[in-house]
C-alpha positions in Angstrom: -136.1 130.0 114.4 -139.9 131.7 114.3 -141.2 131.4 110.8 -141.3 134.2 108.5 -144.1 136.0 108.6 -146.1 136.1 105.7 -145.8 138.4 102.8 -148.7 140.7 102.2 -150.3 140.6 99.0 -150.8 143.7 97.1 -153.3 142.9 94.6 -156.8 144.4 94.9 -159.5 141.7 95.8 -162.0 141.3 93.4 -165.0 139.0 93.9 -165.3 135.5 91.7 -166.3 136.2 87.9 -168.7 134.3 86.1 -168.7 136.7 83.4 -165.8 136.9 80.4 -165.4 139.9 78.3 -163.2 138.5 75.0 -161.5 140.9 72.5 -160.1 140.0 68.7 -157.1 141.1 67.2 -156.2 143.0 64.3 -157.8 142.2 61.0 -160.4 140.1 62.5 -164.0 140.6 63.4 -165.8 140.1 66.9 -167.3 136.8 65.2 -163.7 135.3 65.4 -163.7 134.5 69.3 -167.5 132.6 68.9 -165.6 129.5 69.1 -163.8 130.3 71.9 -166.9 131.6 73.7 -168.6 128.8 73.1 -166.1 126.8 74.7 -166.5 129.0 77.6 -170.6 128.8 77.6 -170.0 125.3 78.0 -167.7 125.9 81.1 -170.2 128.1 82.5 -169.3 131.1 82.0 -171.3 134.3 80.4 -169.6 135.4 77.4 -169.4 139.0 76.3 -167.3 140.3 72.8 -167.0 143.0 72.1 -166.1 144.7 68.6 -163.3 147.5 67.7 -161.8 149.1 64.8 -158.7 147.7 64.6 -157.7 149.3 61.5 -159.2 152.3 60.6 -160.6 153.7 64.1 -157.9 154.9 67.0 -156.6 153.3 70.0 -158.6 155.8 72.1 -161.6 155.4 70.5 -161.2 151.4 71.1 -159.8 151.5 74.8 -162.5 154.0 75.5 -164.9 151.6 74.2 -163.8 148.9 76.8 -163.7 151.1 79.8 -167.5 151.9 78.9 -168.4 148.4 78.6 -166.7 147.3 81.8 -167.6 149.9 83.9 -169.9 149.6 86.7 -170.9 146.3 85.6 -170.1 142.6 87.5 -166.7 141.6 87.8 -165.5 140.0 84.8 -162.9 138.7 83.5 -161.0 139.0 80.1 -160.0 137.8 77.4 -157.8 139.3 74.6 -156.4 137.7 71.3 -153.4 139.4 70.5 -153.9 143.3 70.0 -157.1 142.6 72.0 -154.6 142.0 74.4 -152.9 145.4 74.3 -156.3 147.6 73.8 -157.3 145.9 77.1 -153.8 146.2 79.2 -154.9 150.2 77.9 -158.1 150.5 79.5 -156.9 148.4 82.7 -154.2 150.9 83.2 -156.4 154.2 82.3 -158.7 152.8 84.9 -157.9 150.5 87.4 -160.9 150.7 89.1 -162.8 148.4 86.4 -163.7 145.3 87.8 -161.3 142.8 86.1 -160.6 139.8 87.6 -158.1 137.9 85.3 -156.8 138.2 82.3 -155.7 136.0 79.7 -153.8 137.0 76.7 -153.6 135.3 73.9 -150.2 135.6 71.4 -150.4 139.2 72.7 -146.6 140.7 71.8 -146.7 142.3 75.1 -143.0 143.4 74.7 -144.0 144.6 70.6 -144.4 143.0 67.5 -141.2 142.7 65.6 -143.9 142.1 62.5 -145.1 145.5 63.0 -142.4 146.8 63.5 -141.2 145.3 59.9 -143.7 146.2 58.1 -144.1 149.6 59.3 -140.7 150.1 57.9 -142.6 150.3 54.4 -145.5 152.1 53.1 -147.4 149.8 51.7 -147.3 147.2 54.2 -147.8 149.7 56.8 -151.1 150.4 55.4 -152.0 147.2 56.9 -151.1 148.2 60.2 -153.7 151.3 60.2 -154.2 153.1 63.3 -152.8 150.4 65.7 -149.6 150.1 64.1 -148.0 152.4 67.3 -149.8 150.3 70.1 -148.2 147.3 68.5 -145.0 148.5 67.9 -144.4 149.3 71.7 -146.3 146.4 73.5 -147.5 147.2 77.3 -144.4 146.0 78.9 -145.7 147.7 82.5 -148.6 145.5 82.9 -151.1 146.6 86.2 -149.2 145.3 89.1 -153.0 144.9 90.6 -154.2 142.3 88.0 -153.4 138.2 87.6 -153.0 138.1 83.8 -151.6 134.8 81.8 -150.2 134.4 78.3 -151.0 131.7 76.7 -148.1 131.9 73.5 -148.2 129.3 70.3 -144.8 127.5 68.9 -146.4 126.3 65.6 -144.9 128.6 63.2 -147.5 128.7 60.4 -148.7 132.9 59.4 -147.7 135.2 57.0 -145.3 136.9 59.6 -142.6 135.3 58.6 -142.8 136.6 55.3 -142.1 141.1 56.5 -140.0 139.7 59.7 -137.3 137.5 60.9 -137.4 134.9 63.9 -134.9 133.3 65.2 -136.1 131.6 67.7 -139.9 130.1 68.7 -142.7 131.8 67.3 -146.7 131.4 66.4 -146.0 132.8 62.9 -147.1 136.4 63.7 -145.5 136.9 67.2 -142.4 135.4 68.7 -142.4 133.3 71.7 -139.8 136.4 73.5 -142.6 139.1 72.9 -144.9 137.3 75.2 -142.8 137.2 78.3 -142.6 140.3 80.6 -142.0 140.8 84.1 -145.3 140.3 86.1 -147.5 137.8 84.7 -149.1 135.2 86.7 -147.8 132.4 84.7 -147.1 131.4 81.1 -147.7 128.6 79.3 -146.7 127.3 75.5 -149.2 125.0 73.3 -149.0 124.1 69.6 -150.6 126.3 68.1 -150.5 128.9 65.6 -151.3 132.9 66.2 -154.4 132.7 64.7 -155.0 128.7 65.7 -154.7 129.9 69.9 -158.9 131.0 68.7 -159.7 127.2 67.6 -157.3 125.3 70.0 -159.4 123.0 72.2 -155.9 123.6 74.6 -156.0 126.9 75.0 -159.6 127.4 75.3 -158.9 124.6 78.0 -155.8 126.4 79.1 -157.6 130.1 79.7 -160.6 128.2 81.4 -157.9 126.5 84.4 -156.5 130.2 84.7 -159.9 132.1 85.3 -160.7 129.3 88.1 -158.0 129.5 89.6 -155.2 132.1 88.7 -152.3 129.6 87.0 -152.4 126.8 83.8 -152.7 123.4 84.5 -149.9 121.4 84.4 
């Protein structure tokens, strides 16, 4: 029998990137991404951290800032922690021509956050989500088809999320493992880290660097 014809790759072609844009999560300042950025620079990447107002600022304003930062720039990888991953994906869905090569999500609740849904049911705790509540509840199940996206999820159950929501399976203290899995991911890996601990984990940084280089995690 003749060999099967290769399947056409429908992903767009993006030149190899050395730059990495990092996005922090809810309640965090840009400084929260500093240690992760240092490890990326040690691996030869040029880094840039973008800040946005995760509580008082609107999702639209944050997404617009990301689009402006990426538009017209060099090929760039993106790493987003938690809400930062959702914000980046919203920017990429709104403007598919942005020069993004690959993206790594750190504990991003792509299926929507159960903790955010639980907090939204109470007036007092809903205030802590600010104007990011709707995006956190909804997530971003429909990923951009042209983009290689890797997910690094944590399995260490330490965080404030367990105080307001019930977890039935593996979780990182804030986001459930099941909330990080959606169709279309290029790769997914689970490591021993809490939700915030993903930012300080040498293993998370090592795996992120591997994905940016090769399009898959290091096993």
